[in-house]
C-alpha positions in Angstrom: 43.2 6.3 86.1 39.8 7.9 85.6 38.9 10.0 82.6 36.3 12.7 81.9 35.1 13.1 78.4 33.6 16.4 77.2 31.5 17.1 74.1 31.8 20.9 74.1 29.0 22.7 72.2 27.9 26.3 72.0 24.6 25.6 73.7 25.1 22.3 75.6 28.0 20.3 76.9 27.9 16.5 77.2 30.0 14.6 79.8 31.1 11.0 79.9 33.2 9.1 82.4 35.5 6.1 82.2 35.5 3.2 84.5 38.2 3.2 87.2 40.6 1.3 84.9 40.3 3.8 82.0 39.0 1.2 79.6 35.3 1.9 79.0 33.4 5.1 78.6 29.8 5.8 79.8 27.5 8.8 79.3 27.3 10.9 82.4 25.2 14.1 82.0 24.4 17.1 79.9 24.8 20.7 81.0 23.9 24.1 79.5 26.9 26.1 78.2 26.4 29.1 80.5 28.3 31.4 82.8 28.7 28.7 85.5 29.9 25.9 83.2 33.5 26.1 84.1 32.8 26.3 87.9 30.5 23.2 87.6 33.0 21.3 85.5 35.8 22.0 88.0 33.6 20.8 90.9 32.8 17.7 88.9 36.4 16.9 88.2 37.3 17.4 91.9 34.3 15.4 93.2 34.7 12.5 90.9 38.5 12.5 91.1 39.2 12.6 87.3 42.9 12.6 86.3 42.5 13.3 82.6 40.0 15.4 80.7 39.4 14.4 77.1 37.7 17.2 75.1 36.2 16.6 71.7 37.8 18.7 69.0 35.3 19.9 66.5 36.7 20.1 63.0 35.4 21.0 59.5 35.3 18.6 56.6 39.0 19.3 55.8 40.1 18.4 59.4 40.7 22.0 60.4 39.5 23.2 63.8 36.3 25.3 63.5 35.0 28.2 65.7 33.7 25.9 68.4 37.0 24.1 68.6 38.7 27.4 69.5 36.2 27.9 72.4 36.7 24.3 73.5 40.5 24.9 73.6 40.0 28.0 75.7 37.8 25.9 78.0 40.4 23.2 78.3 43.1 25.8 79.1 40.9 27.2 81.9 40.5 23.7 83.3 44.3 23.1 83.3 44.9 26.5 84.9 42.6 25.7 87.9 43.0 21.9 88.3 45.8 19.5 88.5 44.6 17.4 85.5 45.8 16.8 82.0 43.6 18.0 79.2 43.8 16.3 75.8 41.9 16.7 72.7 40.4 14.0 70.5 38.8 14.7 67.1 35.1 14.2 67.3 34.4 13.1 63.7 30.6 12.6 63.5 30.3 11.6 67.2 26.8 13.3 67.5 25.6 11.6 64.3 26.9 8.3 65.6 25.2 8.9 69.0 21.9 9.8 67.3 22.1 6.6 65.2 22.5 4.6 68.3 19.1 5.9 69.5 16.5 4.3 67.1 13.1 5.8 67.2 14.3 9.1 68.7 14.1 12.4 66.9 17.1 14.4 65.7 16.4 16.9 68.5 16.9 14.2 71.2 19.7 15.2 73.4 22.7 12.9 72.8 25.5 15.1 73.9 26.5 12.8 76.8 26.5 9.8 74.4 28.6 11.8 71.9 31.1 12.6 74.8 31.2 8.8 75.6 32.0 8.1 71.9 34.8 10.6 71.8 36.2 9.3 75.2 36.0 5.7 74.1 37.9 6.5 70.9 40.6 8.1 73.0 40.7 5.2 75.5 41.0 2.7 72.6 43.8 4.7 71.1 45.9 4.8 74.3 45.1 1.3 75.5 45.5 -0.5 72.2 43.8 -4.0 71.9 41.8 -4.5 75.1 42.8 -6.9 77.8 39.2 -8.2 77.8 39.6 -9.6 74.3 42.9 -11.3 75.3 41.3 -12.8 78.4 38.5 -14.1 76.2 40.9 -15.8 73.8 42.7 -17.5 76.7 39.4 -18.7 78.1 38.2 -19.8 74.7 41.4 -21.8 74.1 41.0 -23.7 77.4 37.2 -24.2 76.9 37.7 -26.9 74.2 39.8 -29.1 76.4 42.7 -29.4 74.1 44.3 -28.2 70.9 42.1 -25.9 68.8 43.3 -27.8 65.7 42.4 -31.3 66.9 38.7 -30.9 66.3 38.0 -31.7 70.0 38.9 -35.4 69.5 
């Protein structure tokens, strides 16, 4: 299943996509929040065959939805009305701050909305997938790599 992550803002909207297995999120692009945003988003969903749309839910310091969250919910409702996809919301606690922190040497004005969308999407994917299969596979490979019992000191 393929997921689209959206960091909805009043001026710009960041997009992220998952891998085909729905395990990892990657920044995709940034668009202006203008009168063709919905049309462009619907085309993107159709073209890239997304099954689920994860929209970041902006909240205040008390965890209550703020004004932009209301706009994002309306946007999500329009997507569901026009496309056969599920729309879910994931709190976007400090995702933009985290995205900026991951860009050392860049100014605060550097556009990171696509990276913020990837952070929100990855949080959602981690929540629904639980502990990753990749870590379980690593443990199995690691156990076999020492050629015996982990407790025998390799002797």
